[in-house]
N, C-alpha and C positions, 0 to 999 in steps of 0.2 A: 367390777365391772358392772357399774351401775347404768353403764351403757350398753348394756346385752341384755336382749331378754331371746329365752329359748324356747320354743313353742312345739308340742307334741300333737300329733292327729290322734282321728278316733281311728276305730276299730276297722280296718278291710277296705278304706275308700284311699289309703296315700296321706302324699304330704298335698297334694293338687289344692283341694279344700283350702288349705291356709295361706295359699301364695299370694292371693287377692288382698286377706288380711293383713300378712308383712309388708307388699307392696305400700300399702295406703298407711301403715306407721311410720315406712319411712318416708314418706313424703311428706310426713307432717315432724318428723323430729330427724335432722340430716345425720345426727349425733347417734342416734341409737341405731346399733347392731340388731339386728331380727334375723335368727337361724333356727328353721326350720329342720327337727331334727326326726326322722323317722323310726318308727316302732323297733325296737328288737325283734331279729326274726329268731325265735326260740321253739324248741321243742317240750320246753316245762311251761307249767302253768302257776308254777308256786311264783309270789310276788317277789320273795327275797332275790329269785334268779334274775329277776326284771329290772330290780333295783340295782344289783351288784352291774348288771351291765349299763345302762343307763347312767348310773355313778360314776363308772371308768369310762365313758364316751362324750360327758358331756361337761363344758367348762366349768368352773367352778366358779363362785360368789357373783350369778349372775341371776337374773330374775327368770322365773320359771313357770310358764303356762300354757294350756291344751286344750282341746277340745275332747268333750267328753270321756273317752276312754284317755287318752292323752291328759286332759286334767286334771283324773282321780292318780294317773301315774305321778303326773308332778305334782302331787298334794304330798302323795306319800315321800318321793323324794326331797320333796320340802322340809316336811320331818325330818326326816332322816339328816340332812345338810345342816338344822336348824341356822345357826349364826353366816353359816356358808352359803345362805339362799337370801338373795336382796329381796324378795315378796313375793308372792303366788297368784296367778290370775288363772280362771278358768271358765270354759261357755258351755254350757248347756252339761255340765258334769256334775250326777246324782253322788251324794258319798256313796250310796248303794243303788246299782244299777236294776238289781230287782230284789221284790218285795220283799219283805218279813215280817215278823211281830213288832222288832223294833223300829222299823223303816216302813211304814207302810206306800208311801207317796214315791214309789216306783214300778217297774213293769211287774206286772204279774209273773209269778214263777211258772204258772203254764204255758203262759206264752214264750216265756224264754227257751223254755224247755224244747218246745214245738221248733223254735226260731234253730237250737243247738242241732237237734235231730237232722232239718232240713240242711245247714249247713253241711251236713258229715255226708249229708247222700248228695247233694249239689250242689255245690258252692256258690257256682257261677250266679243261679237261679236266685239263692239266698240273698246273694248280694245288691242285685236288682230290686228283691223284696227290701231288702234293708235303706237302697236308695230311696225308696217312693215314702217308705216311715220317716227318713231326715229331710224329707222335702215337703211334707204334712204338715200345713198349718203357712207355706209360703203362695205368693201373690199366684205364683204360674208352678204350680209344686210337678208336673209332668216334666217341661222344659228342667226346672233344676234338678231332676230326678235325672235325666239323662245326663246332663252337666256331671254330677257327682260321680256316676257308674262308669261314665267312658272317660273319665281321669283314671278311676282305680287302675292299681296294679294286677294283673293276670295272676293272683296268689293261688296256690295248690288247698284243696282243704288239710291237708296236712297241716300248712303254716298257720292257718286262718284259725283253726280249732282251738288252740293254747292262750289265745288272746281272748275266746269267748268264753273260754273256761275259767281264765282269770277275772274278766268280767262278772263273772257270775258269782263269785267268792268275794270279791273287793266291798271291803268296808271301811271309808278315808274318816271317817268319823274322830276316831281317836288322834290320828293325823295332823287334820284341821285342828282339832282343841290344843293340839302340842304345839304347833309351828305358831312360833311367839312376832314374827316378821307381818307387816303388811299384804291385806289379801281382797281380793275381790272375784267375785262369782255372780257371772251374768246367764241367766235362764230367757226363757223365752215361754210367750203363755198359751201358743196353739202348737207345742212342741208333742211329736205322737212317739216320741220313746220315751222322754223325762216329766213327769206331769208336775204342770207349773207351781202344784200347791209343794215341793220339793223347796222353792226359793223361802217362802214362809218358814216351812222345819228347819232347815240352817241357819235363818235369821234367829230361829229360837235357840236353837244350839251355840252359835257364836252371834251372839248381839253385838258384839264389839268392831265388827266386818263390814267390808261394803259388800252389799248385796244388790242385785238389779235384775228388774223381769221387764223385757220389751214384750208391750202383751201381743202385737200382732205379728208375731213372725213364729218360727218353725223351728225344730233342731238343727236346722244349716243354716241360723242368720246369720254366722260370719261370712257365707258366701255368698247372701240376699242382700246385706246390707257392709260391706267392709267399713266402708269410710266412715261409718257413724260407730261400729263398735271400735273403730280405731279410736276415731276422737273420746270413746270411753274410757279406752285404755292409756290413752297417752294423757287425759286429765288425772288418770289415778297415779300416774309413773310420777308425773309434774308434783301434784299432791304428795306423794310421798317423799321425795327427795327435798323439796322445799321444806318438809318437816325435820 
């Protein structure tokens, strides 16, 4: 299914941030089937449980991609599927979301812990804060934040917490190194959640894959400039197919 691209959303905000990108991609290539798949709703924060659910739900032999947490899960699923995955693309997706000694270009642990506690106490207030962080670096951050949060599903904290706990522990470096298919990873220079330095660190880890940095953009660059992002993705897909 080289004409099917499956996109996974980020944490908490649902599928709506990916919809303009999907429409832009299909406008560029009428033969490309773009499918946005919601993240699993699980009470587990174990990676294998999430991958089992995604592997059972998503079509085989497709391109896999995603935004932020969705990109991290797509990376792990691509590694699990191997030759059954046509290729991988991630958007504002850090191999490790929370910083540690082996990967410092990420969110500080104390910042994430405060975020986790906030979500447990009041998930809707935390989602608004998250929307502001996603919109940081945009031309109109407040407008973009309102758009992100207004389109988010009303999800109780009991459903949101396992995804956050998974996000804290995920380290996709081994999966990215193991997956032998084509890869494209796009980062934003003004991202308030994923430091721009992560792009250079990933290039050092994976010198043979395509990595791009959109300098004047924030975490939600896919919603700010869906046509520009779609153009970069289409060029990557066509290059891989032509090869």
